[in-house]
C-alpha positions as a Markdown table, in Angstrom:
| # | Residue | x | y | z |
|---|---|---|---|---|
| 1 | Met | 87.3 | 134.3 | 25.7 |
| 2 | Thr | 84.2 | 134.7 | 28.0 |
| 3 | Arg | 83.6 | 134.1 | 31.6 |
| 4 | Leu | 80.4 | 133.0 | 33.3 |
| 5 | Val | 79.7 | 135.3 | 36.2 |
| 6 | Glu | 76.8 | 134.9 | 38.6 |
| 7 | Leu | 75.7 | 138.0 | 40.6 |
| 8 | Asp | 72.9 | 138.2 | 43.1 |
| 9 | Glu | 72.6 | 141.8 | 44.0 |
| 10 | Thr | 69.6 | 143.6 | 42.9 |
| 11 | Gly | 70.7 | 147.2 | 43.1 |
| 12 | Pro | 73.7 | 149.4 | 42.5 |
| 13 | Arg | 76.8 | 149.9 | 44.7 |
| 14 | Arg | 77.2 | 153.6 | 45.5 |
| 15 | Leu | 80.9 | 154.7 | 45.9 |
| 16 | Asp | 81.8 | 156.6 | 49.0 |
| 17 | Pro | 84.9 | 158.8 | 49.7 |
| 18 | Glu | 86.4 | 155.9 | 51.8 |
| 19 | Asp | 86.3 | 153.7 | 48.6 |
| 20 | Ile | 89.2 | 155.7 | 47.2 |
| 21 | Asp | 92.6 | 154.0 | 47.5 |
| 22 | Asp | 94.7 | 156.1 | 49.8 |
| 23 | Glu | 98.0 | 155.1 | 48.0 |
| 24 | Lys | 96.8 | 155.4 | 44.3 |
| 25 | Gly | 94.1 | 158.0 | 44.8 |
| 26 | Asp | 91.7 | 156.1 | 42.7 |
| 27 | Val | 88.9 | 153.5 | 42.7 |
| 28 | Ala | 89.4 | 150.3 | 40.6 |
| 29 | Val | 86.1 | 148.7 | 39.5 |
| 30 | Cys | 86.2 | 144.9 | 38.7 |
| 31 | Gln | 85.5 | 144.1 | 35.1 |
| 32 | Cys | 86.3 | 140.3 | 35.2 |
| 33 | Gly | 83.7 | 139.2 | 37.7 |
| 34 | Leu | 86.2 | 137.4 | 39.9 |
| 35 | Ser | 87.0 | 139.8 | 42.6 |
| 36 | Asp | 86.4 | 138.8 | 46.2 |
| 37 | Ser | 85.8 | 142.5 | 47.0 |
| 38 | Phe | 83.4 | 143.0 | 44.1 |
| 39 | Pro | 82.5 | 145.6 | 42.7 |
| 40 | Phe | 86.1 | 146.6 | 43.5 |
| 41 | Cys | 89.1 | 145.2 | 41.8 |
| 42 | Asp | 91.4 | 143.0 | 44.0 |
| 43 | Gly | 93.7 | 141.8 | 41.3 |
| 44 | Ser | 91.9 | 138.5 | 40.6 |
| 45 | His | 91.9 | 139.4 | 36.8 |
| 46 | Arg | 95.5 | 138.3 | 36.8 |
| 47 | Arg | 94.3 | 134.7 | 36.7 |
| 48 | Thr | 92.6 | 135.3 | 33.3 |
| 49 | His | 95.7 | 136.4 | 31.4 |
| 50 | Asp | 96.2 | 132.9 | 29.7 |
| 51 | Glu | 92.5 | 132.4 | 28.7 |
| 52 | Asp | 92.1 | 131.5 | 25.0 |
| 53 | Asp | 89.8 | 133.5 | 22.7 |
| 54 | Gly | 86.7 | 131.7 | 21.7 |
| 55 | Thr | 86.6 | 129.7 | 25.0 |
| 56 | Thr | 84.1 | 130.2 | 27.8 |
| 57 | Tyr | 85.4 | 129.7 | 31.3 |
| 58 | Val | 83.8 | 129.0 | 34.7 |
| 59 | Tyr | 85.7 | 129.7 | 37.9 |
| 60 | Glu | 84.5 | 127.6 | 40.9 |
| 61 | Asp | 86.2 | 127.0 | 44.2 |
| 62 | Gly | 89.4 | 128.6 | 42.9 |
| 63 | Glu | 89.6 | 126.4 | 39.9 |
| 64 | Arg | 89.1 | 127.4 | 36.2 |
| 65 | Arg | 87.5 | 125.1 | 33.7 |
| 66 | Ala | 86.5 | 125.5 | 30.1 |
| 67 | Val | 82.9 | 124.8 | 29.1 |
| 68 | Glu | 81.7 | 123.7 | 25.7 |
| 69 | Arg | 78.3 | 125.2 | 25.8 |
| 70 | Val | 76.1 | 127.3 | 28.0 |
| 71 | Val | 72.3 | 126.5 | 28.1 |
| 72 | Thr | 69.8 | 129.0 | 29.5 |
| 73 | Ser | 66.3 | 128.1 | 30.5 |
| 74 | Asp | 65.0 | 129.9 | 27.4 |
| 75 | Glu | 66.9 | 127.5 | 25.1 |
| 76 | Glu | 66.0 | 124.1 | 24.0 |
| 77 | Arg | 68.5 | 121.4 | 25.0 |
| 78 | Asp | 69.9 | 118.8 | 22.6 |
| 79 | Asp | 70.0 | 116.0 | 25.2 |
């Protein structure tokens, strides 16, 4: 499975001591691209556990949908 993730930042996020979770003593970095507190994990990845391999998903407005094909501006379209 894959997920389309749109990011708009143009630089890195530097971690500060206050980014460490007081209870767990660690910093969890989002790897799914769905976190509302990106770049930190907020547990949003739990929504992805039933995604199928070989399918690309888009998450918009809290909803997930599968897409058949992703076309970038560098590709020719078959319309």
